[in-house]
N, C-alpha and C positions, 0 to 999 in steps of 0.2 A: 150423769154420764161418767164422771170421774170415779164415782164409787163402783160403777159397773166394770170399768177398766181395771180397778184394783182387785175386784173379785175374780175377773178373768185371769189376772196375773197370779193371784194366790192359788187358783186351781191348777194353772199351768206349772207353777213352781213345785207344787206338791206332787203332781203327776210325774214330772221329770225326776225329782229327788227319789221317788219310789221306784221308777222304772230303770234308772241307770244301773243300780246294782243287779237287777234281774237280767237286764240286757247283757251286762258284762259277764254274768254267770253263764248265760246261754252261750255266748261267744267263746269264752275261755274253755268251757266244758266241751264244746264241739271241736275246738282246735286240739285239745288234749286227746279227744277220741280219735282224731285224725292220726295223731302221733301213735296212739295205742294200736290202731289198725295197721299202720306202717311197720311197727315193730313186729307184729305177728306176721305180716306179709313177707318179711325178710326170711322167714322160715320156709317159705315155698308155697305153691298153690294148694297143696293138700292141707297145710296148716290153716291157711286162710279159709278154705272150704269147711274145715272142721269147726272153726270159730263162727263163721257166718251162716252155717246151715240152719241153726236154731234161732237166728235173729228175729224172724217174723213171729215165731212162737213166743219169744221173749216179749215182744211188743204186746201180744194178746194177753199174756199173763200180767204185765205191768199196767194194762189198761184198767184193771180192777182197782188197785190202790189209787191210780190216777183219777178215777171217777169219784172215789170217796174223798180224795183231796180237794177236788172241785167243790163238792158239796160242803165240806168242812170250811173251806175258805169263804164261801158265800154266807153260810150261817154265822160263822164267827165274826166276819167283818160287820155284818148287820148288828150283832150283839155288841160289838165294840163301839160302833157308831151310836147305839142307843145307851151306851154306858151301863149295859146290863151285865154287871160283874158276875152275878150268880150264874147266868146263862153261859157266859164265856168259860167259866170254870167247869161247868157241866159238860160243855162241848169238848174241852180239853181232856176231861176224864173219860168221856165216851170215845175220844180219838185213840186213847190207849187201848181200850177194849177192841176197837175195830182194827187197829194197826197190828196188834199181836195175834189176834184170832185169825184174821184174814191172812196175815203173813205166814202163820204156821200151817194153815190149810193149803195154801198155794205151794209152800215148800214141800209138804208131803206129796201132793199131787205131782209136782215137777220131778221129784226124786223117783217116784214110782214109774212115771212115764218116760224118764230119760233114756232107757235102753231102746224104746220103740220110736221116739220122735224122729231121729235121723232116717230110719227106715221109711216112715210115713212121708218124709220129705223127698224120698226117692234118690238119695245120694248113692255114690258108688260104694261097693262092699268094703273097700279098705278105708273109707272115711267114717263108716258107722261107729266103730269103737272110739276113736279119738273125739268125734263130735258128741257122742253120748257121755263120755268122761268129762269133757269140758262143760257141758250143760249141767251135769249132776253136781260138779264141784261148785260152780257159780250159784247153783240153787240152794246150797247149804246156808247161805246168809240171806236168803230171800226175805225172811222176816225182818231183817234190818233195813233192806232196801224199801220194803213196804212202809216201815216205821218212818224212815227218812222222808219219804214223799208226803205222808199225812201230817207229820209233825211240822214240816217246813211250811205247809199250808196254814196251820194254826199260828205259827210265829208271824208269817206275813200278814195275817189278818189284823195284827196289832200295829201295822205300818212299819214293821222292822223287816226290810228286805236285804239289808247289808249282811247281817250275821249268817243267815242261811247261805248267802253267796260265798262267804269265807269258807264255810264248811264244805260246800259242794266243790269249790275249786281245789281246796286242800285234799279232798278225797280223790279227785282226778289226778292231781300231781303225785299223790302217794301211789296210785295205781301204775302210773308211768315208771316211777322209780322202782317199784317192786317187780314190774315187768322186766326191767333191766337185770335185776338181781336173779330172779327165778328163771327167766327165759335164757339169758346168756351166761351169767356167772355160774348158775347151778345146772345149766344145760338141760332144763326140764321141758323145753319146747311148749307145746300147747297146754300141757298140764301146768307148767309154770305160769302161763298167762291166766289160767283159771284160778290158780291159788292167789295170784296178785289181785285179781278182781274180787275174789271172795273176802280177802282181808280188808281191802280198801272200802268195800261196801259195808262190812261189819263196823269198821271204825266210824264211818260217816253216819250210820244209823244210830249208834250209841251217842255220838256227839250231838246229833239233832235232838235226841230224846233228853239228854242232859240240859241242852239249851232251853227247851220248852219248859222243863221243870224249874229252871232258874228264874223264869219270868213270873213276877208276883201276880200279875193279872191272869196268868194261865195256870199256875200251879194248883192242881185240883186236890180236894180233900178226899178221904176214902169214900164218902157217900156219893161223890160225883162220878166215881168209876163204875158204880152199879148201873147196868144197862137200863135205859129209860125208853119206854115204848114210843112216846111222843117224838123224842129226838131222833130215834131210829127211823120213824116214819118220814120226818123232814129230810133226813139224809138220803133215804131211798127215793124220795120224790125227785130229788135233783140227781142223785148218783146213778140210778138205773137208766134214764134216758141218755146220760153222758156216756155210760158204759156201752149202751147200744150203739151210739154214734161212733165210738172208737172201733168197736167190733166190725160194724158195717164198713167203715173206712179201711181197716186193716185187710179185710177179706177182699175188698175192691182192689187194693194195692197188689195183693197176691195174684189175682186174676189178671190185672193189668200187666204186671211183670211177666206173667206166664205167656201172654200174647206176644209181647215184645221179644222175649227170649227165643221165640221160634223164627225170628227174622235174621238170625246169624250171630256168630260170636262177636265180630267187630261192632256191629250195630248195637247189640245188647251191652257190650262193654262201654261204648260211647254214651249210651242212654243211662246206664247205672252210674257212671262217674259224673255225668252232667247233673243228674238228680242230686248226688252227694254234694257236688260243688255249689249248686244253687242254694243249699241250706244256709250258707253263710249270709246270703242276701236277705232272707226273711226271718232270721233269728231275732233281730230287734223287735219284730212284730210280736213274737211270743213273750218277750220281756215286758213289753207295754201291755200285753193282755193281762198278765198277773197284776200289775199296778192298777190297771183300769178296774179289774174285778174288785180289788180291795177298796178303792175309792168309791165305787158305785155302791158296794155293800155297806160301807160306813155311812154314806149319805142317806141310804135307805133306812138304816137304823136311826139316824138323826131325824128322819121324817122331813128331809130337805129335798123337795122335788126339784127346785131350781138348781141345786148343786149337782144333782144327777144329770140334768140336762146340760149344764156347763161342762161337766166331766166328759159326757158323751162327745160333745162338740170338740173339746180340746184333744181328747184321745184320738178321734178320727183325723183331725187336722195334723197332729204331730206324727201319727203313723203314716199317713199318706205322704207327708213331707219326707220322712226318712226313707220310705220305700221308693219314691221317685228318685232320690239320690242314689240308693243302692242299685236300682234298676239301671241307671245311667252308668254306674261303675261296672256293673256286670256286663253290659253291652260293650264297653270300651276295653275291658280286661279279660274278656271271655277266653281267648286263646292261651295267653300266658297262665291264666288260672287253671285251665285244663291240663297244661303241661306239668303242673305240680303233682297231679295224680297219675299221670301215665307217660311212658317213654315213647309210645306209639304216636307218630305224627298223624296218621290216618284217623285214629281214635280221637285225638285232640282236636283236629280240624272239624270232624263231624259233631263232636260234643260242643265245641264253641259255637257252631251254627245254631244248635238247640238253645244254648244259653242266651245268645243274642235275640232269638225268637221269643223266649220266655221273659226276657228283661222288660218288655213292654207291658206285661201283665202283673208285674210285681206290686203296683199300687192296689190292684184288685185283690191280690192275695193278702196284702196288709189289711185292707178293709174287712175282708172275711175274718181274719184273726181277731181284730179289735172288736168287731161286732159280737163275736163269740164271747169275748171278755166282758162286754157290757151285759150280755144275757146271763153269764155265769154269776156276775155280781148281784143281779136281780133275783137269781135263783129260778129263772125261767128258761128251761133248756129243751123242752119237748120239740119245739119248732126246729131246733138245730138238727135233731135226729132225722126229721122228715126232709129237711133241706139237703143234708149230707147224703141220705139214701137216694133221693130222687136225682140229684145231680151226679153223684158218683156212678150209679148204675144206669141211669137213664141217658146221661151224656157221655161220660168218659168211657165206660166199658162198652156200651152198645155201639157207639160210633167208631171206637178204636177197632173193635171186632170187624165192623163193616169195611173200614178203610184197609185193614191189613189182610183179613181172610177172604174178603169178597173182591175188593178192587185192587189188592196187592200193591198198595201205596207204600211210600218210604217213611222214614222216621219223622220227617217234617209233619206228615199228616197225624202221626201219633201224638206229637207234642202240641199240635193245634187242638186236638181233642182234649188234651190235658189242660191247656190254657182255657178252652171253652168251658170246661168243668169248673175251674176256679172262678172265672168271671160270672158264670151263671149262678154259682153258689153264693158269691158275695152279693149279687143283686137280690137273690131270694132272701138272704139273711137281713138285708137292708129293708126290703119290703115288709117282711114278717117280724121285724124286730119288736120286742115287747114295749108297751107304752110305759112311760114314767108315771107310776102310781104307787101309792102306799099300800102295803099288804099287811095282813095280820101275821 
């Protein structure tokens, strides 16, 4: 019994040590993004519209390197756990090929489509040009953003979550500082914001690449950079379902937001701000997801089924504990928190009601996130795609449409549909979670 308690404590200590840097990274990055949004917001509604118009398209584009990063983290964590140094170096070498080739392709596509995307998004005529310019400038360093995402995953697979955190936070701080210089001092407005983002993303990508090459266990030889069919197949096996999940989710969010936007300006503003405000509550869950994926992958590589099971238990326990605490704080501080983002008392009151409503479902949201992390670590992700697709479109979209368009219900009904989606999804992921077993 004493040995088992020591084992539990060891797993818990490792999980916490790995997750704290990723949680801090997520929190600090989000807070700095809030500042970034506020700085652009001071330029006026048109500037905000120009910057935010292409946000959803940006999510879709970044879902591709995000999916590759999930695959690389799963494969590299397993190789690291198995002490397979040759495989780890090969994966690092292949990551260079994927990062730069995918990044360059995405960059070219984004630049070519930049004049048309604002038009497709249906913005007003006077917003098209600045929105297109902002998107095209920020796309110039898309290859570095792609590299940063993928190389960070490789670094974290070796249980180093601190250094990527330092780079990510420094990148966001640099972005805020450059915003001040280019937006206000140089009076470049939206173009200045784009230049600031472009430079900071470039610096971050180069720094992450240099960091990966500085690690002895990851530094590849020339032969490791040559594309290998077997590894590519392993990456696609995990990456494609992950990409499909993100695309299905993003499209769902677009349709969901479209339904809510037709309910009126005040309602949509309260909804949008409340969604943004809620992010701070579930950010720790995403930090724990990365740490959990790494530990599960390592344990899988070690061939230690017991360690995988204990990591699952600890990750779920810690995540639920944090999310219960965050949900409680969200309920108690809902109104003052909304006031940070809006001067409208009406919007703040309505948004705070939604935050109090959603606060009770935060543990389920946390469970959903950590279960995804466990599955990512095992490299088993197909069921996540089906759970996301069925829940997003079968619960959130369908019932929101019925509530708003047919029964003409208020924002409470919309958020209840959203909460139902999160609860149903977490239960599906728990029921269909992959078994702890060794794979080839």
